[in-house]
C-alpha positions in Angstrom: -48.6 42.7 -83.2 -45.7 43.0 -80.7 -48.2 43.3 -77.9 -49.9 40.1 -79.2 -46.7 38.1 -79.2 -45.7 39.5 -75.7 -49.1 38.5 -74.3 -48.7 35.0 -75.9 -45.3 34.6 -74.3 -46.6 35.7 -71.0 -49.5 33.3 -71.2 -47.1 30.3 -71.9 -44.8 31.4 -69.1 -47.8 31.4 -66.7 -48.8 28.0 -68.1 -45.3 26.6 -67.5 -45.3 27.9 -63.9 -48.7 26.3 -63.3 -47.5 23.0 -64.8 -44.4 23.0 -62.7 -46.4 23.7 -59.5 -48.8 20.9 -60.3 -46.0 18.4 -61.0 -44.3 19.4 -57.8 -47.5 18.9 -55.9 -48.0 15.5 -57.4 -44.4 14.6 -56.6 -44.9 15.6 -53.0 -48.2 13.7 -52.9 -46.5 10.6 -54.3 -43.8 10.7 -51.6 -46.5 11.3 -48.9 -48.5 8.2 -50.2 -45.4 6.0 -50.3 -44.3 7.0 -46.9 -47.8 6.5 -45.3 -48.2 3.2 -47.0 -44.8 2.0 -45.8 -45.7 3.1 -42.3 -49.0 1.3 -42.4 -47.4 -1.9 -43.7 -45.1 -1.9 -40.7 -47.7 -1.0 -38.2 -50.6 -3.2 -39.2 -49.7 -6.9 -39.6 -52.3 -9.4 -40.9 -54.5 -10.7 -38.1 -54.8 -14.1 -39.8 -52.5 -16.2 -42.0 -51.3 -15.8 -45.6 -51.9 -18.8 -47.8 -50.5 -19.2 -51.3 -53.3 -19.7 -53.9 -52.7 -19.8 -57.7 -49.2 -18.4 -57.1 -50.2 -15.4 -55.0 -50.8 -14.8 -51.3 -54.3 -14.6 -49.9 -55.2 -13.6 -46.3 -57.5 -15.8 -44.3 -58.5 -15.1 -40.7 -60.4 -17.8 -38.7 -61.5 -18.0 -35.1 -63.7 -20.1 -32.9 -64.6 -23.8 -33.2 -67.5 -25.8 -34.4 -69.4 -26.8 -37.5 -70.6 -25.7 -40.0 -67.9 -23.1 -40.6 -69.2 -19.6 -41.4 -67.3 -17.7 -44.2 -67.8 -13.9 -44.6 -67.2 -11.8 -47.7 -67.3 -8.0 -48.1 -68.7 -5.6 -50.6 -66.8 -4.0 -53.4 -64.0 -1.8 -52.0 -63.9 -3.4 -48.5 -61.9 -6.1 -46.7 -61.9 -8.7 -43.9 -61.9 -6.2 -41.0 -65.3 -5.1 -42.3 -66.7 -8.2 -40.4 -64.6 -7.9 -37.2 -67.5 -7.3 -34.8 -69.8 -10.0 -36.3 -66.9 -12.5 -36.5 -66.1 -12.2 -32.8 -69.8 -12.6 -31.8 -70.3 -15.7 -34.0 -67.0 -17.2 -32.9 -68.6 -18.0 -29.5 -70.8 -20.5 -31.3 -68.9 -21.9 -34.3 -65.8 -21.6 -36.5 -65.8 -18.3 -38.4 -63.5 -17.2 -41.3 -63.0 -13.9 -43.0 -60.7 -13.4 -46.0 -59.5 -10.7 -48.4 -60.2 -11.0 -52.1 -57.0 -10.4 -54.2 -56.0 -6.7 -54.0 -57.8 -6.0 -50.8 -56.5 -6.1 -47.2 -53.5 -8.3 -46.9 -54.1 -10.3 -50.1 -51.7 -9.6 -53.0 -53.2 -8.1 -56.1 -53.4 -10.1 -59.3 -53.2 -8.7 -62.9 -56.1 -8.7 -65.3 -59.9 -8.3 -65.2 -61.8 -9.4 -62.1 -65.1 -11.1 -61.8 -67.0 -12.8 -58.9 -66.5 -16.1 -60.7 -62.7 -15.6 -60.1 -63.4 -14.7 -56.5 -65.5 -17.8 -55.8 -62.9 -20.1 -57.5 -60.1 -18.5 -55.5 -62.1 -18.7 -52.2 -62.7 -22.4 -52.8 -59.0 -23.1 -53.3 -58.0 -20.8 -50.4 -60.3 -22.8 -48.0 -59.0 -26.1 -49.3 -55.3 -25.0 -49.1 -55.8 -23.8 -45.5 -57.4 -27.1 -44.5 -60.9 -25.7 -43.8 -63.5 -28.4 -44.0 -67.0 -28.1 -45.4 -69.9 -27.7 -44.9 -69.9 -23.9 -45.0 -72.5 -21.3 -44.3 -71.6 -18.5 -46.7 -72.4 -14.9 -45.7 -71.9 -12.0 -48.2 -72.7 -8.4 -48.5 -73.5 -6.8 -51.9 -70.6 -7.8 -54.3 -69.5 -10.4 -51.6 -73.0 -11.9 -51.8 -72.5 -12.3 -55.5 -69.3 -14.2 -54.9 -71.1 -16.5 -52.4 -73.9 -17.2 -54.9 -71.2 -18.3 -57.4 -69.7 -20.5 -54.8 -73.0 -22.2 -54.0 -73.6 -22.9 -57.7 -70.1 -24.1 -58.4 -69.6 -26.2 -55.2 -73.2 -27.0 -53.9 -72.1 -30.1 -52.0 -69.9 -27.9 -49.8 -72.6 -25.3 -48.8 -75.0 -25.7 -46.0 -76.7 -22.4 -46.6 -76.4 -18.7 -47.6 -77.0 -15.5 -45.7 -77.0 -12.6 -48.2 -77.1 -8.9 -47.3 -78.4 -6.5 -50.0 -77.2 -9.0 -52.6 -76.4 -8.3 -56.2 -78.1 -10.8 -58.5 -78.2 -11.5 -62.2 -81.7 -10.2 -62.4 -80.3 -6.7 -61.7 -78.4 -6.4 -65.0 -81.1 -4.1 -66.5 -81.2 -2.0 -63.3 -77.5 -1.1 -63.2 -76.4 2.3 -64.7 -74.5 2.2 -67.9 -72.2 5.1 -67.0 -69.2 2.8 -67.2 -69.6 2.9 -71.0 -69.1 6.6 -71.2 -65.6 8.0 -72.0 -66.1 10.8 -69.4 -66.7 8.3 -66.6 -63.6 6.3 -67.6 -61.5 9.4 -67.7 -62.7 10.3 -64.2 -61.9 6.8 -63.0 -58.3 7.3 -64.1 -58.1 10.7 -62.5 -59.4 9.1 -59.2 -56.7 6.5 -59.4 -54.1 9.2 -60.0 -55.4 11.0 -56.9 -55.0 7.8 -54.9 -51.4 7.3 -56.0 -50.5 10.8 -55.1 -52.0 10.8 -51.6 -55.1 12.9 -52.3 -57.5 10.0 -51.7 -55.7 9.1 -48.5 -55.9 12.6 -47.2 -59.5 13.3 -48.1 -60.7 9.9 -46.7 -58.8 10.0 -43.4 -62.1 10.4 -41.4 -64.4 8.3 -43.5 -64.3 5.2 -41.3 -64.8 6.9 -38.0 -67.7 8.9 -39.5 -69.5 6.1 -41.3 -68.7 3.0 -39.3 -68.9 4.0 -35.6 -69.7 0.4 -34.6 -66.1 -0.7 -35.2 -64.0 -1.3 -32.1 -61.4 1.5 -31.6 -58.5 -1.0 -32.2 -60.0 -1.9 -35.6 -60.6 1.6 -36.9 -57.1 2.6 -37.7 -56.1 -0.5 -39.6 -59.5 -0.5 -41.3 -58.9 3.1 -42.4 -55.3 2.3 -43.6 -56.6 -0.5 -45.8 -59.5 1.6 -47.1 -57.1 4.5 -48.1 -54.7 2.4 -50.1 -54.5 3.1 -53.9 -54.5 -0.7 -54.4 -58.0 -0.9 -52.7 -59.4 1.8 -55.1 -57.8 0.2 -58.1 -59.2 -3.3 -57.2 -62.7 -1.9 -56.7 -62.4 -0.1 -60.0 -61.5 -3.4 -61.8 -64.2 -5.4 -60.0 -66.7 -2.7 -61.0 -65.6 -2.8 -64.6 -66.3 -6.5 -64.6 -69.6 -6.3 -62.8 -71.9 -6.8 -65.8 -69.8 -9.7 -66.9 -70.0 -11.2 -63.4 -73.8 -11.0 -63.5 -74.0 -12.6 -66.9 -71.7 -15.4 -65.8 -73.9 -16.1 -62.8 -76.9 -16.3 -65.1 -75.0 -18.9 -67.2 -74.0 -21.1 -64.2 -77.1 -20.7 -62.1 -78.8 -23.9 -61.1 -81.2 -24.9 -58.3 -79.6 -24.8 -54.8 -81.3 -27.1 -52.3 -80.1 -25.4 -49.1 -81.7 -22.4 -47.3 -81.0 -18.9 -48.5 -81.7 -16.0 -46.1 -81.8 -12.6 -47.7 -81.8 -9.3 -45.7 -82.6 -6.0 -47.5 -81.9 -2.5 -46.4 -84.8 -0.1 -45.7 -86.8 2.1 -48.1 -86.2 5.4 -46.4 -82.3 5.1 -46.3 -82.4 4.0 -49.9 -84.6 7.0 -50.9 -82.2 9.4 -49.1 -79.4 8.1 -51.4 -81.2 7.7 -54.8 -84.7 9.0 -54.5 -86.0 6.3 -56.8 -88.8 4.4 -55.2 -89.6 2.3 -58.2 -86.0 1.0 -58.3 -86.1 0.1 -54.6 -89.3 -1.9 -55.2 -87.7 -3.8 -58.0 -84.6 -4.6 -56.0 -86.6 -5.8 -53.0 -88.7 -8.0 -55.3 -85.5 -9.6 -56.7 -84.3 -10.2 -53.1 -87.6 -11.8 -52.2 -87.5 -14.2 -55.1 -83.9 -15.1 -54.3 -84.7 -16.1 -50.7 -85.3 -19.8 -50.0 -86.3 -19.6 -46.4 -86.5 -16.1 -45.1 -86.5 -12.6 -46.5 -86.3 -9.7 -44.1 -86.4 -5.9 -44.8 -84.7 -3.9 -42.0 -86.4 -0.5 -42.5 -84.0 1.4 -40.2 -80.8 0.1 -42.0 -78.9 1.6 -44.8 -76.9 -0.4 -47.3 -74.2 -1.5 -44.7 -76.6 -3.7 -42.8 -73.9 -5.5 -40.8 -72.8 -2.1 -39.4 -76.2 -0.5 -39.0 -78.0 -3.5 -37.5 -75.3 -6.1 -36.7 -77.5 -8.0 -34.2 -80.0 -8.8 -37.0 -77.2 -10.3 -39.1 -75.8 -12.3 -36.2 -79.2 -13.7 -35.4 -79.9 -14.6 -39.0 -76.6 -16.7 -39.1 -77.4 -18.2 -35.7 -80.9 -19.3 -37.0 -79.2 -21.0 -39.9 -76.7 -22.7 -37.6 -79.6 -24.0 -35.5 
């Protein structure tokens, strides 16, 4: 009996030591994250302007001159620098704007759930507050393409056309995984957010941008990586992802015929198969993209999901065709 109690005490002493070490590591990580975030805030100033929309600041970056104005929106988890190369190329021909949805890049985060309906509404008021005049050609990637479809349905008189890269669409509701409904997934999401706030995400992702987006100009990579690594970026992506099914249902409710041209560009079969291995799913997605297009649908076989990084010239040419 004495040996049992002694073993029990020893076990709890070890447990206390492990707990103290973990807490100390988390504290060090928290200090590391705060210090790195503060350094990044000083080092990387917004390339555009901050405009107050609905009581919070949003970042808008425009360059070039001409009409229609091209507006670019990024996928879930990404920000305005995602389009830096394409924006510079198109700015030789017309006025081009990128922006950060609330919680990304240099835009302030807002509380509560997030849907693409909110993003489209905020984008409309951002452009209006900044004095940007329609008509607009709206270009979006994945979740950003969902936002642009909302915009075209809410404000069709302002939209000259859409260019959508691997767009999400309300017809995809049944294709999306339901793992977000599982308690285990939600717990892992919270653990991931804890990792972000204690510097683990920043440390592990420090080479992600250089490895996966080599097309970015050297002067863009560091601020791009800094924004990608922020806990706020991960938390915003998490909240948008939680509201994704609701976003798709809302789009189905507000969808109405759009008279302008819609160009859709899909990524290739082989890169998709390397990621998921589900050929039937790929065929269903491409069929939805083809039905969405009103003008031109293109499959770029060599490109992965990030078409504007893998094949930027194809995206630039699609926008230029619509401008013409």
